[in-house]
N, C-alpha and C positions, 0 to 999 in steps of 0.2 A: 560922283559915286567912280568908283571905279570899273574898268572893263572885265567882262565875263569872260572865262576861260573857253578857249572854241576846244571843238571835239578832240582835235590832235591833242592840246594840251591836257585834258582827260585821259586822252588814251597812254600817253608819256607817262604821267602820275602813276595810273593803274601799274601798267609793264614796272615802274620801278618799285612799286610797293611789293610784287611778287616777286621780283630780282630778291630784295632786301629780306623777304621769307624766304627764299630758296635756299639762302647760303646763312639763316640761321640755323644755331646749333637745334638738334634735335630734339637734347631735354627740354630747352625753352619751349620749343613749340608745343612737345605733350603738357607742360605746365601750364602754356596759356589755354589748351582745351580745355583743361581739368578746372583750372580755377576760374577761369574768363576774366578776363583783365582786357576791357576793350581800350582801344588808343584812345577814343573820346568819347563823351557821351552823346546820345543821338537827342536832337531838339525838336520835337514834334509841335506841329501848331495845333490849339485847340479848335479844330471844326466844329466836332457838334460833341457837347460836354455827355450828353444822354446815351452816346456808343463808345464803345471801350476801342482806344485809338493804339495805332501800333500798324506794323506789316499784316498784310493779310494771310492767313493760313488757315489749311483744312480744320484745325482742332481748336481753332481760337485761342492760339497760344503768344499772341501778341502782346499782351498785358498780362502782370498780374494777377488780378481780379478775371482776365476771360479765361486762365489757364488752369485757376484755383476752381472756376465755376465748372470749367468740362469737365474735368477730373469728379469732382463730386456729382455731377450728372450721370457718367458713366459707372462709377461703382455703384450707386443709388439703383440705376437698373441692372446691374451685374454683369453689365460689357465691361470684362476686366481685360480683357485684349485691347479696348480704343483704351481705357485707362492708364494702360501702360503707357501709352504712348506721351503721357504728362511725367514719367520718370525721367530724371537721367542716370542710364546706364551705365554709363562710360566708366564708372571707377570699378566696376563688379569685374571678376577674370571672364571671359569670353564663354567659357563654358556655364555661368550664370545667367549671362545676360536675356535666356531664352524664358528666365523666370520672371519676367516682368510682370504677366496675369497675375500670378501668385503674390509677388510684393504689393502687388496694387489692393490688391483684396486682402491684406494683413493691413495696410496702410489704411482702409476702410476703415478697418473694424477697430485700428489703435485710433482712429481720430471718433470714431463712434462713440467710444469710450470716455476719451481723456477731454477732448476739444472742442468746443463749439464755434466752428469757422461762420464768420458771418462777411461774407466776399464782400461788402460793401465798405469796408474798411482798408481792402487793398485796393492797390493804387491801379488806375484805370489807363494809364499811358507808358509806353514802350519804355520809358527811363525809368521808371520803377518811383519807390518812396524816397525822399532827400531826406534828411535831417534825423535818423533813425539809430545812428551808431554803427550802421554795416554798411562794407562796401558797397559803390553804386550799383553793381551786379547783382545783389541779392537783396531779399528781401522778407520780413519775419512774419509767416502764417499766425502762430502763435507760441507759448510755451506750456508745456507739459511735465508733470510733478513725474519723478519717478524715484525709486529706492535710492538711486545713485545721486539724486539730485534734477534739479530742472533741466528741460531738452528742450532746443528749439526747433521748430516746424521751420525749412527755409524754403523759398522758390529763389531760383536763379537763372540770370538771361543766359544763356548757350547759344552757338551758332546750329542753326538747322542742319540737318545733314541733304547734300545736296546742292544745297545755293548759298549757306555762310549767312542765310538771314537770320538775325537776333531773335530767339525767341523766349518763351520763361518755360522751366520747367520745375519740377522736385528738386532741390538740390542734392547732389549727387553725396555728400555727406550726409543727409538726412536717410536717402535710400540704403546707406550702409548700414545704419542703426536699425531699419526696419525688424530685422528677424528677434535682434535684441528686446524692443520694445512689444514687439508680438509675444516673444514668450513671459515677457511682466504680466501683462494685462489680459492676455487670453490662456485659460487653462487649455495647453496645449496637452498635456498627458492624457487631458479625459478623449480632446478629441481623437487621440490616436487608437482608443479603446472602441471607439463609436464604427459603426458600418457608415460607407462612406456618404447615403443619402441623408442622414441625422445632419449633415454638416455641409453636404451642397444644397439639400432643399432650403430655401428662404421662406419664411411669411413676415411680410410687411421688413423686409431688411432686416429679420433676426432668424437667424439659424434654427432649425427644426429643433434641435438637442436643446436649443435653450427653453423652449416653451415648453417642453415635455420635462426639463430641471423645474422650471416655473410651478408646473401643476402637483410635481413631486413635493416641492419645499411648501405648497399652500397646504397639502394633505395632511405632510407630517407636522406641521404647524398647527393644524386643526386638531390631530391626534393628540398632543402634546399639550397644549392648552386644555384641552378638556380633561384630561388626566390630572396637570399641575390645578387648575381651577379645583374638580372635584376633591380632592386631597388635602388641599389648603383650605377650604372653605369647611371640611369635614373637622377638622383639626381645630380650628378658629370658635368654630360653632361648641366643641366639645369644650376647649378650654374656657370662656365666655361664659355659656351655661353651667359650669362649673364653681367658677368664681363670681360671678356675679348671680344674685338671685332674682335679680330684674331684667337681665339680659333677656328679649325679645329674639327665638330662634328664626322668626320670620325674615331677619336680617338678611342671615344665609341666603335663604332662599331667593331673595330678592337681588342680592348683588353678584350671585353665582354667573347670570348672562353676560352682565356688562364685562366682568371681570375674564369670560371667557373670551369674550372680541378681543378685549385689549390685549391680552396674553398672546390671542393668534397674529394681530396684527404685529407684535413687536416679535416674535418668531419669523414670522414670514420675513421681514425685513433686514431681518439679520442670517436668513437661510439664502436669500437671493444677490446677498454683497456680494459675494466671490464669483458670480454668474459670469462675469463681462459684459454684463448688457450695456445698451445704448445709453448717451446720453438721454434720447427722446423716452426710451423707453422706462429707463431708471426714473427718469424727473416725472411721468405719467403715473408708476406704481409710488413714488411718495408722495404723490397728490392723494391717492386714494387711500392711502396708509395714513395720511394726518387725517382724511375726511372721517376713514373708519375711526380711528383713534379718539377723533372730538365726538365723534356717534357716542360710543361708548360711555365716554367722561359722560356726556349729557342724559345717557338713558340710564347710567348709575344715579345720576344726581335726581333723575325724575323718580327712580324708583324710591329713593332716600326722603324724597319730597312726598311720596303717595304714605309711605310708612310713618312717617312724621305727622300728617294730616287724620293719619287713622289712631294715632296713638294719640293725639289731641282729643278725636272726637270718642274717646272711649275711657278717656280721664275725665271729659266732661260729664259723661253720661252716670258715670261712678257717682261725683259730685252734685249732681242735678242741675249744672249749668246749661241749659238747653238752650242760653241766648248766643253761642259760640256756634253754632250748627251753621249759621247762614252766612257767616264768615269763612268758613272751612275752605269750601269747594273754590269760592273766588279766591282766594289767598294763594291757594296750591296752583292754580293757574295762572296769577299772575307770577307766581316763581320759577313756573317750567317757561314763561314766555322771557323772563331776565336771563335764564340759564340756556335757551335755545339763541338767544340774540348776542350773548358773548359766545357762546360757539361758532354760530355764523359769523362773527367776526373775526375770531382766531381762524377759519378755516379761510376766508378772504384774504387775510394779512400770507397765509402761505400759497396764495395762489398771486399773488403780487399784484393785489387791488391794495389801493391807498386809504388804509382804515379810518385814519385821523380824517380824510375828507369825507369819508362816509359817518364816521361820530360825528362831525360836523352839522353835515345835512341831517341827520337825527335829531341831534340837539335844535336847527331851526327849523325843523319840523316839528319836535316837540312844544318848543315855546308857542308857535300856531296855533295847533291843536290846544293847548293851554286854554291860550286866550280864548278859544271857541266855545269850549266846554268848559268855563271858570266855574260856573254855579254846580255842575254836575262832580265835577273836581271837589268843591269843596265839601258838598253831602258827601263824596266818599273818603273823605280824611274825616273828615268830622263821625262818620260812622267807625272808621280805622279807631279814632279817638276812644268813642264810646265802649267799642270791643277790649281796647286794653284797658283802659282807666275802669271800666264797669261800676260806673255811679248807682245803676239801676239793671235789674235782671228783667227777664220777662216772667210774668205774675207777681211783680214787687208793685206793691200800693205807697204811692211818694205824692208830693205836691210839687209841681211845677210853675213858678213863679207864684201865680194869684188860684190856680185850679190845683184841682185832687184827680188822680184816676190809677188805672191799674195798665200796667206796660203789658201789650199783647206780643209785638213784632217789632225789633229793632234790626233793621233792612242795612243797605248797604246806601240807599238812597234817603230813607225816609224811618220815623219811628211810630208805630200807631199803637194809642191809647183809650182804652176804654173809659169813660168817664162815668160818674156817680148817675148822670141819667142814661145812664148805657146805651151813647151814643159812643163812634168812633173817631178819633183826630187824629189826624195824620200830622207832623209836622217835620220839615227838612233839617237834616241831620245836621246842617252848619247852624239851624239857630238851635236845635233843643242842646246842642254841645254846649251854649254857653247860657242856657238858662239855670236860673240857683236850683236847685234838684235836691230837695227835701226827701229822704229814702225811709217809709215809716216801718219797711218789711226786715231793717236791720237793727230795729231797737231790739235791745236784750233786756229794759225793761221798760215800764210806762208810767209815767207822772202823774201822779194825786194831788192836787193842789187846788184847795178853794179858801174863801175868807165868809166867815158866818157872822153876824151880827146879836148879840143879846139887848134885852132889853137894861135901860140904863137905871131900872129902880135894882139892878143886879147888886148885891154887896161885896165887896172884896172878899169877904169867905167864902161867896159863893161863887164867886168867880175864879177862887183859887182850886176851890174844890172840882167845879165844871174841867179846869185847865188839867187838873191830875186825871180823872176820868177820861178825857181825849187823848192823852197822852199813852193812857194805858191802855187803851182801844188799839192804838197803833203797834204799841207793843206785844200786844196776847195775838194779833191776826198772823197767821201763818203765811199769808202771802204776800205782806208786808216786809221790806227790808227796814233790818235796825237803823242802819247809820246812809242817809240822815232821816229819821222820823221825829217831824219837829213839827208841835205846837205853842205857839205865843202868842199872848195878846199884844195888839200892834199899834192900837190905836182908839181915840176917840171920835168914832165917824158923828154926822149929822144925826143920827139917829139911834146911833147902838154903839156897843162896844164890841171893838172888831178881834177877831179870832182870826188866826190866818194858821192854815193846816197842809202841811207839804209832805210829802213823803213818795216813796217809788215801790210800784207793783210789783211782783217779780213772774211776770209774762209779757211775754211777745205778740199775744194773740187780742184782738180789739175787741173781740166779743167776750172772751173771758174776763178781760180788765172791768168790760161795764158792769158784770156780774158784781166782782168784787167790788167795785168802786158805790154800785148798789148798798151791798151790805154794810161798806163803811158807812154809808150817810144814814141810814135807818139807824145804826147803832149812835152816832153822833146826836141823832133826835131824842134818843133813848137816855142819854148822858145828859143832854141840854135838861131835860122833863126833871131826871133825878135829881139835879143841883137847884132845882126848885123855883129855874126861871123860864123864859122863854126867849124864840127870837124876834126880834125887833121889825118894823114893820118900814118902808120909807112913808110915813103921811103924819100926818098933825093929827091929836087927840085931842079932844074939848072933852073933858070932865064933866057932866050935868049933875052929878050927885055924888053920894059918898063913896068915894072908891075903895073899893075893898083890899085892892091891892092884889100881890104873890101869894099864893099858897101859905100859910105861915109854919104848919106842920113840916114842911120840904123844906123852906126856909132856915128853920130851927134844927132840922136836923142836919143839916150841912154847915151851919155854923160849929155846932157842936162838933162834929166830926176834924173841923178845920181846927177848932179850941183843941180837941186831944192831940191832933199832930203837932201841934207847937209844943204842948204840955209835954210830950214823949221826945222831942226836939227830932221828929221825923217829917217836918213839916217839908214838902216836895218842891220847893224851890229853890233856884231856878230852875232846879233838873230834879228828876227823881234819884234817890239813892240807888246807887250801884245792888244791894241786899233783894233792894225791892224790884231792882230793874230784872237782876237774875230770878226772881220767884216767880215772878208774872209772864216772862218771855216767853214766847209761841206759846200760850197753854189757852188761847181761843180756839173756840172752835170755827171750823170751817171744811165744806159748806155749813153755814149756821145750823142748829138744832132744828130736827125736823123736814130741812131739803132732803131730797133724793142724794145718795152716798154718804150722808153726815154721817153714817155709821158704817166706819172701815171694818170688814172681816177680821182682819189683823191686829185691830186693836190700836192701831194708831190714829193719829190725827194731823192734820194740816198738811204741811210739804210730803 
């Protein structure tokens, strides 16, 4: 290791350095003082990283971080005399160097409006930041955008007055630009017209005149929003009401409030844009504006959901579909929850919250809830399916599985059914929606189907006569549809000749159908008797004497009638001729003669 220099040698080195500076040209000395080109970098040992390093200084200007922190602290407290100690005023004319406090105030206004300064990003050593593309004696605080392009806000290491210790101040080049930047970002013309106390008094770091301007902008936005919303909604209501007969004028009243709020937020945001508010206040106002705008949109969505629910309810009442009533209120609430969730996520996103993580958390939580409430959710979705598909409605008589009953209520969890025994059965919707449902209430017609058997002693001619009579009974009856109205001899049974009767009765009422079917069955019995035959019985008959057989007169009359048809070429087989069909169509009496209502005062019968 080399020997250390003695105090004498140190003194000689200092004297030589002083002599070289004394004989240096004056211009060089001025340039060095202004631009600060130190002879060599100063190396500081990192003794304690938590403390700013550098020379001791009353204003803590030994490092870029300490100097900038000191300026911001003093200016925020309104102590601009102290804040001026952090500005390099040497490039200013001598008579303007006394404007340090005013320049400090203007710089504070500029930074508040344009640059968020994070002192943690500045160097904490006296040597400054290296590798930033700047000279060693300069550090960049940040960059602000102006109409003329970007401008750097710089700190510069300069000699301290009195002892030439290197400290950090706001660069002289930046100080020279302060008046120009202040004129661009602050409405100076307005400040010049106001009394001094409006600009000198500050509340929460903001000039009093700006608070007054904010209140005025809010009042103006409210007035203009109410005016615009009132005029536009009236015009829209008149146009839509005139152009569309089905337009509901209540929509205008429902949307007027949300539209007013949204317009107020937009107009207020536009109004305070040019007031030169600080970044913190402007950011806070933006948060509130986004929240209020989201509230306005959610409010509008809530109103439209209520209107849709009301419209669906009125439409269901007109159609008599009361089954939809229980699902309207829960459905509207669910839709509002969805709208509220989307709006809340949007507001959280504007406030810097990681919405993706929140959505992922909600997804995981939703899966856990879904697993825990699996049966309940199955019943809920089963109820929604029933409401959407509507296989049955309240009051319908239907068959479910192997049982029958009447629907009393369709809820979100279960469906209640009144059985034929007058008991009430509750079936969970997830099971009920999987059953085979046969809705009797939606029948437009009811089927008449039966098979009768006549005795084997019946002759073919008698059978032809009977078939013709049965077909005419169906065609004549006013409540039996023409197609299909079918009577056919279908086979030889064990004890009878089988005749199948098939037709549709034009009614959907079960009680009325029973009365019509009864009347048809009685007429069928008369037709069998008129044909001279009888119904067969599934039994064995033992003849112990002379069998008198069937009535000879009726049998002979039936045979003669069939023989007459054949001779005239009018045998009604395999079907009744069209002339005869048209002649007898709808000529029967209904209700039967002698029954209440059989005589129509208008002279009309049947349908």
